[in-house]
N, C-alpha and C positions, 0 to 999 in steps of 0.2 A: 820434723826434727823435734826432739823434747825442748821444752826450755832451758832445761839445764845445760843442754849444748850450746846455747847462744852465749857466747863470751863478749866480752867488752867491744863494741863495735868502732869506736873511734879511737885513734891513741895521739897524745901530743908529741911523743917523740917523733924524730924525722931522721930518715937514712943519711949516710955520707953522701956527697955529690962528687962526681967524676969531674974531669976537665971540661965534660961538654955541659955541664951545669945541672945535667940531669940526674937523678937519683941513680945509684949503682945498683943494678937488679942481678941477684945470684941466681943459677941455674936452678930450674925446676920452679921458677916465680914469673907470672904473667903480669904486666902492669897493665890497668886498665886505664881508658880516657874516663875523667871525672864523670861524666854522664852515666857511663854504663857502670862504673863503680856503684853510683848512686843507686842504679836500679837493682843490682845485685844485692846490695846492703839492706834494701827495702823488702827484699822476699823474691824476686824473680830468679828462677832456677837456670836459665842458660845464658851462656856467652855466646852470641853467633859470630861465625867466622868472618862475617862483613864488618864486625865490630873491633876486629884486631888489625895490629900493623901486620900485614902478610909475610913479611921478611923472615920472620924469627919462627923456626919451627917449634912446635908444642911438645915432641916427643912421641912415641908409640902409642897408640889406642890403649887406653887403660891405664896410662901413667897418671900417677897423681901430682896436682900442682897447687901452688899456692897463689891466689889472686891479690893483687893490690892497687890500691888507687895511684893515679900520677906522683903522688908524693912518696910511694912506699909503704902507706899503711895497709895493714892486713885487713882485708875484706872478707874473703872466704877461702875454703877449700875446696878444690873441684878435680873431676876425672876428666881425660882429653877424649874426645868421641872421635869426631873426623869422618864418621859412617854417615855424616848428613850434613845440612847447613849450621847445624850446632857444634861449635868447637870444643866448648867446656860445658860439663854439667856440673852444678853446685853440689856438693856432698854437704859441708858442715860450715857454718859462719863463727864455730869456735875456733881459735887459733891454737889451743891445746888440745882439741877433741883427736883422738887416735881412730882411722877408720880401719874398724877390725869388727871381730864378731861379737863383742861385748857392746859397741854402739849398736851393731844391726838388733840384737836381742833387746836391748831398751827401745829402740824404734817399734819393733815388732810387738813389744808389750803395750805400748803406749798407743798403737794404732787398733789393737784388739780391744784394748781397756776402753777406748772411747766408742767403739759399736757397743760394747756390752753395757754400757751406760745407758744407751738408747734401744737397743733390741734385746728380746729374749733370743740367744743365738740358737735355742733349741727349736724355737718354734720359726724364726727368719732363716729359711734354707737357701735363699737366694739373694746373694749380696755383696758388697765390696768390702774387701778386708784390709786392703792397702790401696791408696789412690795415688800412686806413684810419686810425682814431686811434691804432691800436697801433703802426704804424710812423711816426706824425708827420704824417698826412696826413688833416686832418679832411674828414668827410664823402666821401672817396673812396678806392675799393677800385681793385685791377688784378688780373684774371685772365689766365692765359696758355693758351691752347690750341693747341698746336704754335707754328706762324709768326704766330699773330693774337694781339692782347690786346684784353680786353674792360673797358673800365673804368666803372664804376659811380659815377654823382654823385649825392648825396641832398639837395642843397639848391644853389640859383643863387648863394649867397652866395660859392661858391668858385670860380664860372667863369672870373673874371680869372687863375687860377693855371693853367689847364689847360695853355695853349701852352708853358709852360717844363716842366711836367711831361711834356709828350709829348715835347718836345725831348730831355730827360734819358732818358728811356724809349728812345727810337730808338737813342741813343747808347750805351747800355747792351746792349740786347738786340736791335738792328737787325731788329724785327720786319717781316712784309710788309704789315702793316694794323694800323691801332688803331680799335677800334669804342668807342662812347661811347653808354651808355645813362644817361639821367636819370630817376633814381628819386625825384622830388621829392613830399614828403607834404605836404598841406595841413594847417592849423590841425585841420580837420574829422575828418581820420583818412587811411585808405588812399585812393590814387588809382588809376586804370588805369595799367599799365604799359604803355609803348610800345615798340617795337621799338629795337635798336643801331643808331646811325647810324654810317657811316665816316667818320673823320676825318682820317686820316693814312693813306697808302699805298694799296694794290690792295685790290679787292674780293675778299673770301674767297668759295670756293664755297659753294653753298647748303647743303650738307652735306658734311663730311669727317671722317676719322678722326684720332684720338688716342688715344695708348698710355698705359696706368695700369699699371705694372709690366707682368705678362705678358699682359694683356688690352687689348683696343681696343674704343673706343666712338665713335658718330658724334655731331657736334657740328653747332650751328647758332649761329654768334656773331650773328647778327643777329635772335635771336628775343626776343621782349619779357618772356618769364618767365625762363625757365632755358635754357641751351646746350643740355642735354641729360645732363650729367653735373654733378653738385655737388661741387666739390674738397673741401669740409669735412668730408664723410663719409668719407673715403679710408679711414682705420684702421676705420671701422665696417664697410665693405665686405669688407675683408680678414677681420675678425672672422666675419663670415657665411660666408665661404670655409673657415675653420677648424672652425666648427662643422656645417656642412653635411653631410658626409659620411654616406651612408648614410640620410639622413633625408628624409621628405617635407616639401616646404617649400611653405609660403603665404605671399606677398609681397603685402600690402596697400599701396595707393597707390603702385604700382609704378611709375609715369611711364615712361621709356623702359627700362626693366628691367636697369639695371645690377646693382642687388641681384640679380634673377634670374640673370644671368649669373656674377657672383660665386658663388652657391650651386652652378650647375651646374659651374663650374670647380673648387670643392670637393669634388664628387662626390655631391651630392644625389641620391636617388633618383628624385625627380619634382619639379617646380616648379610650382605654381600662382599666378597674378598677377592681380591685381584694381585696375582703374583706370577713372575714369568716362569717360576720352578714348579711343576707338577710335585715334585717331593716335598715340597713346604706344605702344600696342601695335603699331603697323605698325613704328614705329622698334625697338621691343623686338626684333621678329624680325629685322630687319637687324642687329642688335648681336649675337644669336645667332649667325646666320650669318658675320658678319664674325671671329667667333672659332672658327670651325671647328665649332661645334655646330648640330643640326638646327633650323632655325628654327621648325619645326611641332612640337617637341618639349613647349614649355610649354604650360601649358593657359592660355588668356588670357581673362580674362573682364572685360566692360563693365558697370561698374554700380557702385552706392554702395556701400561697404566695410562699414557697418554693416548694411545689408538683405542684403548675401551673406554675411556671417558668421551672421545668423539662419536664412537658408536653410539653411546648412551644419548648423546645430546642430539645426534640425528634420530635417534626414536622416540626423541622426547621423554626419555626415563629419566624420573626425578629422585632424589633421596632426601630425607629429613636430616641427615647428619653425615658428613665425609670427613673421614679420618686419613692424614696422608702424613706418613714418615719414612721419606726415601732415605736410601742410602747416600752417603756423598758420592760415590761413583758406581757406575754399574753399566755391565752391557744390555743393550736392550735384547727383547726377543727376536726371532728371524725376520729379518727386514727392518727391524726398529734399531733407531739411533742410539748410540751410547748416552747414557743420562750423566748429568753433572749437576749437582744441587747447585752451586753458585751460578751456573748459567742458565739453567732451566727451570728454578723454583717461580719465578714469575708466571711464566707459562701455564705450569702445573695448577697454581693457584687460580688463574684463569678458567682454566678446564674444570677444575672442580666445583667453581660456583656456577660453571653452566649448568650442572646437574643437580643443584642445590634449590629446592623449593623456596619460597619467599619465607623469610623466618626462619630458615634452618642452620645449622650449625656447621660451620669447617673447625675441625679441629687439627692444626697443622703442628709439626715439630721438624726440628732439624737439630742433627747432631754432630755437625764439623765446627770447628773452630773458625774455618776459613770464611764463613758466614756469620758477620758478628751482629749483634742484636738489632742495630740500626738497618743494616742490611736485610736483615729477615723482616723487619717491619716495612721496609720499603717494598720487599716482594710482595708483601701481603696488600698493600696498597695499591702497587702497580696492577698486580692481578686482579684485583677487584675493579680498576678502573678499565682495564681491558674487557671485563665482562660486562660492563655496563652497571655495576652494584656497587653498593658500599658495605664494608665490614666493620662492627665494632667488636671490639676486643673485650671481654667480659670475664675471661680467668688467664692467669698466667702460671705454669709450672716451671720450676727448675728442678737441678739435680738434686737427689734426696740426701739425707743426713750422712749416708756412709760413702758419700763422694764430697768430703769438704773439699775447698778451694781457697789458697791464698789469694788476699787481695791484691798482691803485687803481680798476679800470674794471670791476667785477663783471659789468655787461651784457655786455661784450665776450666772455665766457666762456659763449656761449649755448647751446652743444650739449651735450646730455644722452643717453647713449648706454649701454644695460646689456643684458648677458645675463642672464636670469633661467630657473632652474629651476624648473618648476611642478610641484607636489606635490599 
């Protein structure tokens, strides 16, 4: 949210008290315990269900509510969610702010303006335009791929705002089309992802190219999981290119091969990529060709990453650099166990080190907020110990500038990335 939207944060006046001695709270107002109110006042965007007195219903999903501290002082204005463990999503900390088209237009302008101050939007064709809560857009993020925008919405509570936000995006960026992907998560956990739907403008090609620095990649903005390139790992891919020169590189969970292409661009002596989906490898070959490289040059293996590592270890096959960027959750290949980053990362690190030459590099990434930076570093240390080796972290990368994060919202800083020397 913009600075002018942040009104006075504390007031000296206090509301009248009822016979119970507690402040009288009117309809549409939610009183927060002081520790929760302080967290919201500092910038955290969520009020969790467990932090509320469960006796009072909050109202239908999408209802606007006012948040006050235990004494009744205004803290923020929010919207009822109820589709997840998040009870209320904060919209504004200005008591006088009106939630409507004018507010969303100002916020879109501010978000786009920030990106323009750091990037040439004509040359940077793959980037985040709105980073959800961190740009003042609860449960809504927007990525740009060339002339098309992909909007990710994570709760139906915010659907009524979308037309005004789309109007503002069209006014600021003039995209050819806007695609919307609804990533609603039920209380029970993960839900299957559906493809993106066109909501404004013209239909995008099934597959088209976007540039990222000196390289190009094919994307599909209607895909259910990812377009083919993850904008948040941009600085990590650049790090791979810097360290790849003259090294044999193993790229695990390689997906559509963006990291493999960067490694080749950086001068890798060879690239071996492992993914459970053959279709991903087909896109990878096309990405190689698109950048002027031999599409047959990488060794592409369809299979479970841990099983493939075990096979390499049994054959004493070694690499100079192993890059691992697993999904938070994934099903294994036929006969393989489902993957969980939180549960399995230590085992993965150990298996990677088993196939690293002495003095080789492990480049490890993790993109789930459920694994903290401490958990990530611990997994690296434990994995190295299990492999009978030591790791030294020689470089770290985080989210790029188009993924700003509020210091009060640690979950927003979800990406961990480390270049490690294996001794």
